[in-house]
C-alpha positions as CSV (number, residue, x, y, z in Angstrom):
1,M,-37.0,37.8,-35.2
2,N,-40.3,39.7,-35.7
3,T,-41.3,41.3,-32.4
4,K,-45.1,40.7,-32.8
5,F,-44.4,37.2,-33.7
6,T,-42.3,36.8,-30.7
7,L,-44.7,37.9,-28.1
8,L,-47.5,36.0,-29.9
9,A,-45.5,32.9,-29.9
10,A,-45.0,33.8,-25.8
11,A,-48.6,34.2,-25.3
12,L,-49.3,30.9,-27.0
13,F,-46.6,29.1,-25.0
14,M,-48.0,30.6,-21.7
15,N,-51.4,29.8,-22.6
16,V,-50.8,25.9,-23.6
17,A,-48.3,25.4,-20.6
18,A,-51.4,26.8,-18.3
19,H,-53.5,24.1,-19.7
20,A,-51.1,21.2,-19.9
21,Q,-52.2,18.5,-18.0
22,Q,-49.6,17.3,-15.3
23,I,-49.9,13.5,-14.8
24,N,-48.6,11.7,-11.8
25,G,-47.1,8.3,-12.4
26,Q,-46.1,5.5,-10.4
27,V,-44.5,2.0,-10.9
28,T,-44.1,-0.9,-8.6
29,M,-41.2,-3.2,-9.3
30,G,-41.6,-5.1,-5.9
31,P,-39.1,-6.1,-3.2
32,N,-35.7,-6.6,-4.7
33,Y,-37.3,-5.2,-8.1
34,A,-38.5,-8.8,-8.7
35,N,-41.0,-7.5,-11.7
36,D,-40.3,-5.6,-14.9
37,V,-43.1,-3.0,-15.3
38,Y,-43.4,-1.5,-18.9
39,Y,-45.0,1.8,-18.6
40,G,-47.1,3.4,-21.4
41,L,-47.2,7.5,-21.2
42,D,-50.2,8.0,-23.5
43,G,-52.5,5.5,-21.8
44,Q,-51.0,5.5,-18.4
45,T,-50.6,2.1,-18.3
46,A,-48.2,0.1,-16.0
47,T,-48.0,-3.6,-17.0
48,E,-46.1,-5.6,-14.3
49,T,-44.3,-8.7,-15.3
50,N,-42.2,-11.1,-13.5
51,R,-38.8,-11.3,-14.8
52,A,-38.0,-14.9,-13.6
53,D,-40.8,-16.0,-16.5
54,W,-38.1,-15.8,-19.3
55,D,-34.5,-17.0,-19.7
56,I,-33.7,-16.2,-23.7
57,S,-35.1,-13.7,-26.1
58,F,-35.3,-13.4,-30.0
59,Y,-35.7,-10.0,-31.6
60,R,-38.7,-10.7,-34.3
61,K,-39.3,-7.2,-35.7
62,S,-37.0,-8.0,-38.6
63,N,-36.4,-11.4,-40.4
64,F,-32.6,-10.2,-41.0
65,S,-32.1,-9.3,-37.6
66,T,-29.8,-11.6,-35.3
67,G,-30.4,-9.9,-32.0
68,V,-30.6,-12.7,-29.2
69,R,-30.6,-11.6,-25.6
70,V,-30.2,-13.3,-22.0
71,N,-32.1,-12.6,-19.2
72,D,-29.0,-11.2,-17.2
73,T,-31.1,-9.4,-14.4
74,K,-32.5,-13.0,-13.6
75,G,-29.0,-13.8,-12.7
76,I,-28.1,-15.9,-15.6
77,Q,-24.4,-15.6,-16.9
78,V,-23.8,-16.5,-20.5
79,F,-20.3,-18.0,-22.0
80,E,-19.0,-18.8,-25.0
81,A,-17.6,-22.5,-24.2
82,S,-16.6,-23.6,-28.2
83,N,-16.7,-22.3,-31.6
84,D,-16.6,-25.8,-32.8
85,L,-19.9,-27.4,-33.0
86,S,-18.4,-31.0,-33.3
87,T,-17.5,-30.5,-29.4
88,W,-21.1,-30.4,-28.7
89,S,-21.0,-33.9,-27.1
90,T,-18.0,-33.0,-24.6
91,I,-18.6,-29.7,-23.4
92,N,-17.8,-30.0,-19.6
93,V,-18.7,-27.5,-17.0
94,A,-15.3,-28.2,-15.2
95,N,-13.7,-26.2,-17.8
96,A,-15.7,-23.2,-17.0
97,S,-13.1,-21.0,-15.8
98,S,-11.5,-20.9,-19.5
99,W,-15.1,-19.7,-21.1
100,T,-15.6,-16.5,-21.9
101,E,-18.4,-14.6,-20.4
102,L,-20.7,-12.3,-22.7
103,Y,-23.0,-9.6,-21.8
104,N,-26.0,-8.0,-23.3
105,D,-25.5,-4.5,-25.1
106,D,-27.4,-1.7,-22.6
107,T,-28.0,0.8,-25.6
108,N,-29.4,-1.4,-28.6
109,W,-31.9,-4.2,-27.9
110,Q,-30.4,-5.9,-31.2
111,E,-27.1,-6.4,-29.5
112,G,-27.8,-9.4,-27.0
113,A,-25.1,-11.6,-25.3
114,F,-25.1,-13.8,-27.7
115,N,-24.4,-11.5,-30.5
116,Q,-20.9,-10.9,-28.8
117,G,-19.5,-14.2,-29.5
118,S,-16.7,-15.2,-31.9
119,A,-18.7,-15.6,-34.8
120,A,-19.2,-13.2,-37.7
121,Y,-22.7,-12.6,-36.4
122,G,-21.8,-13.4,-32.8
123,W,-23.6,-16.8,-33.1
124,G,-23.5,-18.0,-36.2
125,A,-22.4,-17.1,-40.1
126,Y,-24.4,-15.7,-43.1
127,D,-25.0,-18.2,-45.9
128,I,-25.6,-16.1,-49.2
129,A,-27.5,-18.9,-50.9
130,T,-29.8,-19.6,-48.2
131,H,-29.9,-16.1,-46.8
132,N,-30.2,-18.3,-43.5
133,V,-27.7,-17.4,-40.7
134,N,-26.3,-20.7,-39.3
135,G,-24.9,-21.3,-35.8
136,T,-21.2,-21.9,-35.1
137,V,-20.9,-21.5,-31.5
138,I,-21.6,-23.2,-28.3
139,F,-23.0,-21.3,-25.5
140,V,-23.5,-22.3,-21.9
141,L,-25.6,-20.5,-19.4
142,K,-25.1,-20.4,-15.6
143,Y,-28.0,-19.8,-13.5
144,T,-28.0,-18.7,-10.0
145,S,-29.2,-21.9,-8.5
146,G,-25.8,-23.5,-10.1
147,E,-27.9,-25.1,-13.0
148,Y,-26.2,-24.8,-16.4
149,V,-27.8,-25.2,-19.6
150,K,-25.8,-26.0,-23.1
151,F,-27.4,-23.9,-26.0
152,K,-26.7,-23.4,-29.6
153,I,-28.6,-21.4,-32.1
154,D,-28.9,-23.9,-35.1
155,K,-30.3,-21.3,-37.5
156,L,-32.1,-18.3,-38.4
157,V,-34.3,-19.1,-41.3
158,A,-34.5,-15.5,-42.6
159,T,-36.9,-16.3,-45.7
160,Q,-39.6,-17.5,-42.9
161,G,-38.7,-15.5,-39.9
162,Q,-37.9,-18.4,-37.6
163,Y,-35.1,-19.5,-34.9
164,N,-34.3,-23.1,-34.5
165,F,-32.2,-23.8,-31.4
166,T,-31.2,-26.6,-29.2
167,Y,-30.4,-27.0,-25.6
168,S,-29.3,-29.7,-23.0
169,K,-29.6,-29.5,-19.2
170,Y,-26.9,-30.4,-16.9
171,T,-28.7,-32.7,-14.4
172,N,-27.0,-34.9,-11.9
173,G,-23.5,-34.7,-13.2
174,A,-24.6,-35.4,-17.0
175,W,-26.1,-33.6,-19.9
176,S,-29.9,-34.3,-20.6
177,A,-31.1,-35.5,-24.1
178,D,-30.9,-32.6,-26.5
179,K,-34.0,-30.7,-27.1
180,S,-34.8,-28.8,-30.1
181,V,-37.3,-26.1,-30.6
182,A,-38.2,-23.6,-33.2
183,I,-39.8,-20.3,-32.7
184,S,-41.6,-18.1,-35.4
185,H,-41.2,-14.5,-35.7
186,S,-45.1,-14.4,-36.3
187,S,-46.0,-16.3,-32.8
188,S,-45.7,-12.9,-31.0
189,E,-47.4,-10.3,-33.0
190,N,-46.6,-6.4,-32.1
191,R,-43.6,-7.0,-29.8
192,L,-39.8,-6.5,-29.7
193,F,-39.1,-10.0,-28.8
194,N,-40.2,-13.8,-28.8
195,Y,-39.2,-15.4,-25.0
196,Y,-38.4,-18.8,-24.0
197,N,-37.9,-20.3,-20.6
198,L,-35.1,-23.0,-20.8
199,L,-35.6,-24.6,-17.5
200,T,-39.2,-25.1,-17.8
201,D,-39.2,-25.7,-21.7
202,K,-41.9,-22.9,-22.4
203,V,-42.5,-20.0,-24.4
204,A,-43.1,-16.8,-22.5
205,T,-45.0,-13.9,-23.1
206,P,-43.7,-11.1,-20.6
207,E,-43.8,-8.1,-23.0
208,P,-47.0,-6.4,-23.9
209,E,-47.6,-5.0,-27.4
210,Q,-45.2,-2.2,-28.3
211,S,-48.2,0.3,-28.6
212,K,-48.7,-0.1,-25.1
213,W,-45.3,1.1,-23.5
214,D,-42.7,3.4,-24.1
215,L,-40.4,2.9,-20.9
216,K,-39.0,-0.5,-19.2
217,F,-38.3,-0.2,-15.5
218,T,-36.0,-2.9,-14.9
219,K,-32.6,-4.1,-13.6
220,Y,-29.7,-4.5,-16.3
221,I,-26.0,-4.9,-16.6
222,T,-23.9,-2.0,-17.7
223,P,-20.2,-1.1,-17.6
224,L,-18.9,1.0,-14.8
225,D,-15.3,2.5,-14.4
226,A,-13.6,1.1,-11.6
227,G,-10.4,3.3,-11.0
228,G,-9.1,2.5,-14.2
229,S,-10.6,-0.8,-15.3
230,T,-14.1,-1.6,-16.4
231,V,-16.7,-4.0,-14.4
232,M,-20.0,-5.1,-15.7
233,Y,-22.5,-4.0,-12.8
234,S,-26.4,-4.8,-12.1
235,V,-28.5,-1.5,-11.8
236,T,-31.8,-0.4,-11.6
237,G,-33.5,2.1,-14.1
238,V,-35.1,2.6,-17.3
239,L,-34.7,1.3,-20.9
240,Q,-36.8,2.3,-23.7
241,S,-38.7,1.2,-26.6
242,D,-37.2,1.2,-30.0
243,V,-39.6,3.5,-31.1
244,I,-38.7,6.0,-28.6
245,K,-35.9,8.8,-28.5
246,V,-34.9,10.7,-25.4
247,A,-33.4,14.0,-24.8
248,K,-32.1,15.0,-21.5
249,T,-31.6,18.8,-20.0
250,E,-30.6,20.1,-16.8
251,S,-33.0,23.0,-17.5
252,G,-35.1,24.4,-20.5
253,N,-36.1,22.3,-23.8
254,P,-33.9,20.4,-26.1
255,T,-31.9,22.7,-28.7
256,D,-32.9,20.5,-31.6
257,D,-33.9,17.2,-32.8
258,A,-30.8,15.8,-32.8
259,A,-30.4,16.1,-28.9
260,Y,-33.1,13.2,-28.9
261,L,-31.0,9.8,-28.5
262,A,-32.0,6.4,-29.7
263,A,-29.7,4.5,-27.3
264,I,-32.0,2.6,-25.1
265,N,-30.1,3.2,-21.8
266,T,-30.6,7.3,-22.3
267,A,-32.9,7.7,-19.3
268,G,-30.9,5.0,-17.7
269,Y,-30.4,4.7,-13.8
270,D,-28.4,7.8,-13.1
271,W,-31.1,10.2,-12.2
272,K,-30.9,9.1,-8.9
273,T,-27.8,8.8,-6.3
274,F,-27.9,6.8,-2.9
275,N,-27.6,9.3,0.1
276,M,-25.3,7.6,2.7
277,S,-26.4,9.6,5.5
278,S,-30.1,9.6,5.0
279,G,-30.2,5.7,3.8
280,G,-32.5,7.2,0.9
281,Y,-32.2,8.0,-2.5
282,T,-31.8,11.8,-3.9
283,I,-33.4,12.5,-7.4
284,K,-31.2,14.4,-9.6
285,P,-33.1,17.7,-11.3
286,T,-33.4,16.5,-14.7
287,N,-35.9,17.0,-17.8
288,F,-36.4,14.0,-19.6
289,F,-38.0,14.7,-23.3
290,I,-39.7,11.5,-24.4
291,K,-40.4,11.4,-28.1
292,N,-42.6,8.5,-29.8
293,S,-41.4,8.2,-33.3
294,T,-44.9,6.4,-34.3
295,T,-47.1,8.9,-32.8
296,S,-44.8,12.0,-33.0
297,K,-45.9,12.7,-29.4
298,I,-43.5,14.7,-27.1
299,Y,-43.7,14.4,-23.1
300,K,-41.4,16.0,-20.5
301,L,-41.0,13.6,-17.6
302,N,-39.3,14.3,-14.1
303,F,-38.5,11.5,-11.5
304,T,-39.6,12.5,-8.0
305,S,-38.7,9.7,-5.7
306,F,-37.1,6.2,-5.8
307,E,-38.1,3.7,-2.7
308,G,-35.2,1.3,-3.2
309,S,-35.0,-2.5,-3.1
310,A,-37.8,-2.6,-0.3
311,T,-40.9,-1.4,-2.4
312,G,-39.2,-1.1,-5.9
313,I,-41.6,2.0,-6.2
314,V,-40.5,5.0,-8.8
315,K,-42.6,8.1,-8.7
316,F,-42.7,10.6,-11.8
317,N,-44.4,13.4,-13.0
318,Y,-45.1,14.0,-16.8
319,E,-47.1,16.2,-19.3
320,D,-47.7,16.1,-22.9
321,V,-45.5,19.2,-24.6
322,T,-46.0,18.2,-28.3
323,K,-47.7,21.3,-28.9
324,T,-45.2,23.4,-27.7
325,L,-41.8,21.2,-28.9
326,G,-43.1,19.5,-31.9
327,T,-43.4,23.0,-34.0
328,T,-41.4,25.6,-31.9
329,D,-38.3,24.1,-30.6
330,L,-37.7,20.8,-32.6
331,N,-36.4,21.1,-36.1
332,K,-36.2,25.0,-36.4
333,T,-33.3,24.6,-39.0
334,S,-32.4,22.2,-41.6
335,F,-29.6,21.7,-44.2
336,G,-29.6,19.6,-47.3
337,I,-26.2,18.9,-48.9
338,Y,-25.5,17.8,-52.3
339,T,-23.2,17.2,-55.2
340,N,-24.3,17.8,-58.8
341,T,-22.8,15.4,-61.4
342,N,-23.6,18.1,-64.2
343,Q,-21.2,20.7,-62.3
344,P,-17.9,18.7,-61.3
345,K,-16.5,19.8,-57.9
346,T,-19.5,22.1,-56.7
347,I,-21.9,21.4,-53.8
348,S,-25.0,22.7,-53.3
349,I,-26.4,23.6,-49.9
350,V,-30.2,24.1,-49.2
351,Y,-31.1,26.0,-46.0
352,N,-34.6,25.6,-44.6
353,S,-35.5,27.6,-41.4
354,K,-37.9,29.1,-39.2
355,E,-35.5,30.8,-37.0
356,S,-34.1,34.4,-37.3
357,L,-32.1,35.2,-40.3
358,S,-29.7,37.1,-38.0
359,S,-27.4,34.1,-38.0
360,D,-24.8,33.4,-40.5
361,I,-24.1,30.0,-41.9
362,S,-20.7,28.7,-41.2
363,V,-19.5,26.2,-44.0
364,Q,-16.4,24.1,-43.4
365,I,-14.8,21.5,-45.5
366,F,-12.3,18.8,-44.2
367,A,-10.1,16.2,-46.2
368,M,-10.6,12.8,-44.7
369,N,-7.2,13.4,-42.6
370,G,-9.0,16.1,-41.0
371,Q,-7.4,19.0,-42.2
372,L,-9.7,22.1,-43.2
373,V,-9.4,22.6,-46.7
374,H,-12.4,25.5,-47.2
375,Q,-14.1,27.6,-45.0
376,E,-16.6,30.5,-45.6
377,N,-19.7,32.2,-43.9
378,Y,-22.7,33.4,-45.7
379,K,-26.0,35.0,-44.6
380,P,-29.3,33.4,-45.9
381,T,-31.4,36.1,-47.5
382,S,-34.7,34.4,-46.8
383,S,-36.0,31.3,-44.8
384,F,-35.3,28.9,-47.8
385,T,-32.2,29.3,-49.9
386,N,-29.8,27.4,-52.1
387,K,-26.2,28.3,-52.4
388,T,-23.7,26.7,-54.5
389,I,-20.1,26.7,-53.6
390,Q,-17.5,25.8,-56.5
391,L,-14.5,24.0,-55.0
392,S,-12.3,23.5,-58.3
393,K,-9.1,24.0,-56.5
394,L,-9.7,20.8,-54.5
395,P,-8.3,17.3,-55.7
396,A,-10.9,14.9,-56.5
397,G,-11.9,12.7,-53.5
398,V,-13.9,12.4,-50.3
399,Y,-14.8,15.2,-47.8
400,I,-16.6,15.8,-44.8
401,V,-18.8,18.9,-45.2
402,K,-19.8,20.8,-41.9
403,L,-22.2,23.3,-41.6
404,Q,-23.6,25.4,-38.7
405,S,-26.0,28.0,-37.8
406,A,-26.9,29.2,-34.2
407,S,-27.2,25.8,-32.6
408,K,-27.8,23.7,-35.5
409,V,-24.8,21.4,-36.4
410,E,-24.7,19.0,-39.5
411,S,-22.0,17.1,-41.2
412,K,-22.2,15.1,-44.5
413,K,-19.7,13.0,-46.2
414,V,-19.4,14.1,-50.1
415,V,-17.4,13.0,-53.1
416,L,-16.0,15.4,-55.4
417,Q,-15.1,14.2,-58.8
């Protein structure tokens, strides 16, 4: 790398870092973590909502998403009671021990507990003629109070963006009259979900508009290892919006854009550990880099304290590092991998980089059984190059091309004809 450029870049970095504004953030979930708190990094806004206000939620950003979640942190359990709708009137809570319990996915907002049922889409099947997803599964929700609600999703009317569902409450040893509800995606604009409370028969709106939050401080269920077996356990931590990606480092900055993950529990809960001797929590020295794909802003966040269930207070510091990471550490190197129908059994590699040209590019090609069938290195002659590799000795078929330059690695499936 050019020494003058390096010194200039270092000077600019020091100047930006010196003027970066550190923000002291705090959220309060309340005693026993009764509230969810949606925090917006850009506006420094903390929106507290009572977690008990809702029971089920319907993903509303796409007419073709079938995501339906349960409020498991309210203590509600979801069971698949039957995959035969004709048994609706004969569902008996005495058979609860034979039902299958289902859980929300803690990595993807669109994979709720109801999506884990036995139907093709968890709770229903797709109709190619109408483009609706029609419900085929009967669920029962069990509350910590001992109450039960029988529930089925009748259909997702994809062309209208509307969910139709039916439910009945178990009262005094018998099911109440069925109640049918329709909720349109458009009824809660600019949010991830529409929410409904089955016990109060009311629509709820606990979630602020998406532009106003990046992180949700909450409780959620996650799978944990318990000596060789997996248990579903309630934890307190942070989930991220679906427009947010998070990278974690123990020190320094993320290596490249691939370090930023979309899994909603990337920040998660294990940035803290309970200290048995002090009775308090120890915070791990982890950097969280939070990238908003809508605004392209990047924040560096460090948790500083966690007070536990007495107050539910979490403290953290963060700063806007977009200027230092947005153009220097991210997307330094990119590859393009292409096949050319006019040149059988050839691939073209396009290399585009802001990094030093001292690193060779490693090219490895694997057959689908994992066998390495071709390998070579080449040194780019400029920051933008195009290289063609002739593979006439390989039989036609599907291969994996893996490229690596310094810390950048990329793989792509190609078809040689």
